[in-house]
C-alpha positions as CSV (number, residue, x, y, z in Angstrom):
1,M,-0.5,27.4,3.1
2,K,0.3,24.4,1.1
3,D,-2.7,22.0,0.6
4,K,-3.1,18.8,2.8
5,L,-2.9,15.7,0.5
6,A,-3.9,12.1,1.3
7,C,-3.0,9.1,-1.1
8,I,-4.9,6.0,-0.4
9,T,-2.8,3.1,-1.6
10,L,-3.6,-0.7,-2.0
11,D,-1.2,-3.6,-2.0
12,L,-2.8,-5.6,-4.3
13,E,-1.5,-9.2,-3.9
14,P,-2.8,-12.8,-3.1
15,D,-4.6,-13.1,0.4
16,H,-2.0,-12.8,3.2
17,A,0.8,-12.8,0.7
18,G,3.9,-14.7,1.5
19,R,2.2,-16.1,4.7
20,I,0.2,-18.9,3.4
21,S,-0.5,-20.6,0.0
22,E,-1.8,-18.7,-2.9
23,H,-5.6,-17.7,-2.5
24,Y,-7.7,-14.9,-4.0
25,D,-11.0,-15.1,-1.6
26,A,-10.7,-11.3,-0.9
27,W,-10.7,-10.7,-4.7
28,K,-14.5,-11.5,-5.1
29,K,-16.4,-9.1,-7.5
30,E,-18.8,-8.1,-4.8
31,Y,-16.0,-7.2,-2.4
32,I,-14.3,-5.1,-4.9
33,Q,-17.6,-3.2,-5.8
34,E,-18.1,-2.6,-1.9
35,L,-14.6,-1.3,-1.7
36,F,-15.1,1.3,-4.8
37,A,-18.6,2.4,-3.4
38,C,-16.8,3.5,-0.4
39,L,-14.0,5.2,-2.3
40,K,-16.5,6.8,-4.6
41,H,-18.3,8.4,-1.6
42,Y,-15.2,10.1,-0.5
43,R,-14.1,10.9,-4.1
44,V,-10.8,8.9,-3.3
45,P,-8.5,7.9,-6.4
46,L,-7.0,4.5,-5.8
47,S,-3.5,3.9,-6.4
48,A,-2.7,0.0,-6.3
49,F,0.7,-1.6,-6.3
50,V,0.0,-5.0,-7.9
51,V,1.8,-8.3,-7.7
52,A,2.5,-9.0,-11.4
53,N,2.0,-12.7,-11.5
54,T,-1.5,-12.2,-10.3
55,L,-2.5,-10.3,-13.5
56,K,-3.4,-13.0,-15.7
57,K,-5.2,-14.9,-13.0
58,N,-7.6,-12.1,-12.2
59,Q,-8.1,-10.1,-15.4
60,P,-11.7,-9.3,-14.9
61,I,-11.0,-7.8,-11.7
62,I,-8.0,-5.5,-12.8
63,K,-10.2,-4.4,-15.7
64,Y,-12.8,-3.6,-13.5
65,M,-10.5,-1.4,-11.2
66,L,-9.0,0.3,-14.4
67,N,-12.4,1.3,-15.4
68,Q,-12.9,2.8,-11.9
69,G,-9.9,5.1,-12.7
70,T,-7.3,3.0,-10.5
71,E,-3.6,4.0,-11.0
72,F,-1.4,0.9,-11.0
73,Y,2.1,0.4,-10.2
74,L,4.4,-2.6,-9.5
75,H,4.7,-4.8,-6.3
76,S,7.1,-7.3,-7.3
77,Y,6.6,-10.3,-9.6
78,S,5.4,-12.9,-6.8
79,H,5.7,-11.2,-3.5
80,D,8.6,-13.3,-2.5
81,L,9.7,-12.2,1.2
82,K,12.9,-13.6,0.8
83,S,13.9,-11.6,-2.5
84,P,11.5,-8.6,-2.3
85,D,13.8,-6.6,-4.7
86,S,15.9,-9.0,-6.5
87,V,16.7,-8.8,-10.2
88,E,14.0,-11.5,-10.9
89,Q,11.2,-10.0,-8.8
90,I,11.7,-6.5,-10.5
91,H,12.7,-7.6,-14.0
92,K,10.1,-10.3,-14.4
93,G,7.6,-8.0,-12.7
94,V,8.3,-5.1,-15.2
95,E,7.8,-7.8,-18.2
96,E,4.5,-9.1,-16.8
97,F,3.2,-5.4,-16.0
98,Q,4.1,-4.1,-19.5
99,S,2.5,-7.2,-21.0
100,F,-0.7,-6.5,-19.4
101,F,-1.0,-2.8,-19.2
102,K,1.2,-2.0,-22.4
103,K,3.2,0.6,-20.6
104,H,6.2,0.5,-18.1
105,P,5.5,0.8,-14.3
106,R,6.6,4.1,-13.1
107,G,6.5,3.3,-9.4
108,Y,7.7,0.3,-7.1
109,R,6.7,-1.0,-3.8
110,A,8.8,-4.0,-2.2
111,P,7.0,-6.6,-0.2
112,E,6.7,-5.6,3.4
113,G,8.8,-2.6,2.4
114,R,11.8,-4.6,2.2
115,I,13.7,-2.4,-0.2
116,S,17.8,-2.3,-0.3
117,E,20.3,-0.2,-1.8
118,N,20.9,-2.7,-4.6
119,G,17.0,-2.6,-5.0
120,Y,17.2,1.2,-5.7
121,L,19.8,0.6,-8.1
122,L,17.7,-2.1,-10.0
123,L,14.9,0.3,-10.0
124,Q,17.1,2.9,-11.6
125,Q,18.3,0.6,-14.1
126,N,14.8,-0.6,-15.0
127,G,13.5,3.0,-15.8
128,F,11.4,3.6,-12.5
129,V,10.7,7.2,-11.3
130,F,9.5,6.5,-7.7
131,D,9.6,4.0,-4.9
132,S,7.0,3.7,-2.1
133,S,8.4,0.9,0.0
134,V,9.9,2.6,3.0
135,F,8.0,2.4,6.4
136,P,10.0,4.9,8.5
137,S,9.4,2.7,11.5
138,F,10.7,-0.2,13.6
139,W,8.8,-2.6,11.2
140,P,10.0,-4.5,9.2
141,R,13.4,-3.7,10.4
142,P,14.6,-1.5,13.4
143,K,17.0,0.4,11.4
144,Y,14.0,1.7,9.3
145,L,13.5,4.1,12.3
146,F,16.1,6.3,10.9
147,R,14.5,6.7,7.4
148,K,13.2,10.0,6.4
149,K,9.3,10.4,6.9
150,T,8.6,13.0,4.1
151,V,9.1,12.4,0.3
152,Y,12.8,12.7,-0.7
153,N,15.2,11.9,-3.3
154,G,16.6,8.5,-2.6
155,P,19.6,6.5,-4.0
156,F,20.2,6.7,-7.6
157,G,17.7,9.3,-8.4
158,I,14.7,7.3,-7.4
159,I,12.0,9.3,-5.3
160,E,11.0,7.7,-2.2
161,I,7.3,8.3,-0.9
162,P,7.4,6.9,2.5
163,I,4.1,5.5,4.0
164,T,3.0,7.8,6.9
165,T,3.8,7.2,10.6
166,I,2.8,9.0,13.7
167,T,4.0,9.4,17.4
168,P,7.7,9.4,18.4
169,A,7.5,5.4,18.2
170,R,6.5,5.9,14.4
171,I,3.4,3.8,14.4
172,I,2.4,3.1,10.7
173,F,-0.8,4.6,9.4
174,S,-2.3,1.6,7.8
175,L,-5.4,-0.3,8.0
176,S,-3.6,-3.5,9.4
177,W,-2.2,-1.5,12.0
178,I,-5.5,0.4,12.9
179,K,-7.2,-2.9,13.2
180,L,-4.4,-4.1,15.4
181,I,-4.5,-1.0,17.9
182,G,-8.3,-0.1,17.5
183,W,-9.6,2.9,15.9
184,K,-10.5,4.7,19.3
185,I,-6.9,4.2,20.4
186,Y,-5.5,5.2,17.2
187,K,-7.7,8.2,16.7
188,L,-6.7,9.4,20.3
189,L,-3.1,9.2,19.1
190,L,-3.8,11.3,16.3
191,S,-5.2,14.0,18.5
192,I,-1.8,14.1,20.3
193,F,0.4,13.5,17.3
194,P,-1.2,14.9,14.3
195,L,-0.9,13.6,10.8
196,P,1.7,15.5,8.5
197,R,0.7,17.7,5.6
198,I,1.4,14.8,2.9
199,V,-0.2,11.5,3.8
200,V,0.4,7.8,2.5
201,F,-2.1,5.3,3.9
202,D,-2.0,1.6,3.0
203,F,-4.5,-1.4,3.1
204,H,-4.8,-4.8,1.7
205,L,-7.9,-6.5,0.4
206,H,-7.5,-9.1,3.2
207,D,-7.6,-6.4,5.6
208,L,-11.5,-5.8,4.7
209,H,-13.2,-9.1,5.4
210,L,-13.0,-12.1,7.4
211,L,-11.4,-14.6,5.1
212,S,-11.5,-18.5,6.0
213,V,-7.9,-19.1,4.5
214,A,-6.8,-17.0,7.7
215,K,-7.1,-20.1,9.5
216,S,-4.0,-21.2,7.7
217,L,-1.9,-18.6,9.1
218,L,0.7,-19.2,11.9
219,P,-0.8,-18.4,15.4
220,F,0.9,-14.8,15.7
221,W,-0.3,-13.8,12.3
222,R,-3.5,-15.3,12.7
223,F,-3.9,-12.9,15.6
224,V,-2.7,-10.0,13.8
225,Y,-4.8,-10.4,10.8
226,R,-8.2,-11.7,12.1
227,K,-8.6,-9.1,14.9
228,R,-11.6,-7.0,14.1
229,Q,-11.5,-8.4,10.7
230,K,-15.1,-8.0,10.4
231,S,-14.9,-4.3,10.6
232,G,-12.4,-3.8,8.1
233,L,-14.2,-2.0,5.6
234,E,-16.3,0.0,8.2
235,L,-12.8,1.1,9.7
236,L,-11.8,2.0,6.1
237,N,-14.9,4.4,6.0
238,Q,-13.9,6.0,9.2
239,V,-10.4,6.7,8.3
240,L,-11.5,8.4,5.1
241,S,-14.3,10.4,6.9
242,Y,-11.6,11.4,9.4
243,L,-9.2,12.5,6.6
244,Q,-11.9,14.4,4.9
245,K,-13.0,16.3,8.0
246,K,-9.3,17.4,8.8
247,G,-9.2,19.1,5.4
248,Y,-7.2,16.5,3.1
249,T,-7.5,16.5,-0.5
250,F,-7.4,12.8,-1.7
251,V,-4.9,12.5,-4.5
252,P,-3.4,9.5,-6.7
253,M,0.2,8.6,-5.9
254,S,1.3,10.4,-9.3
255,S,0.5,13.6,-7.8
256,F,3.5,13.2,-5.2
257,I,6.0,13.4,-8.1
258,S,5.3,16.9,-8.9
259,E,4.2,17.9,-5.2
260,R,7.7,17.6,-4.1
261,D,8.8,20.5,-6.4
262,R,6.0,22.9,-4.9
């Protein structure tokens, strides 16, 4: 039987990126250290998709994460929700990424998973190997329900590594959604609709702590992000513990490139 693999991914972006003005309250050193203490306990390698224009603003944090073994990929240049996979967002993102890390980003994740056919073409033209944008769900667009749920060869030779969903309704396996629904209910759903062999889980730094800047969100998003906000890090602990007990091996995103050929 093939191994059960789980990749824990972080969208590393300004707090509530695209929903409020630029803040970095969730990037505090003590918060990051708490996160890595949690990951270290479960021996989880972290794969982070970073917004490129945050790199120079947060160099000490990025360097700390690098020293903890984090894999970094690109999450657009500025997390512009109106042009998530435009020429500017991809090309300028690559330039900033290369300038900071001294290497080309192999993978991309579009803001809110909003990848288009033209976006895939731009990724191919800019030398990317894989994309991990797709939520094969009704969100962020209903047509995404028809996207594949497993790792596959996307347009223009770009490997697509979708974020995991469960149930026929394809509820997204991410900390934001678990906080919204509640872990007890989500765990019950998992007992009925088990996770697949390959799992991609997603979270943000602003999912982990109660942030005062959340007050600036519009009412709907304030409800979404503030619900169970105080227990974000504990919820992450519970998710990792659940995956460990279910026999998953934690792997970095790079493992899925060769995994598709097994």
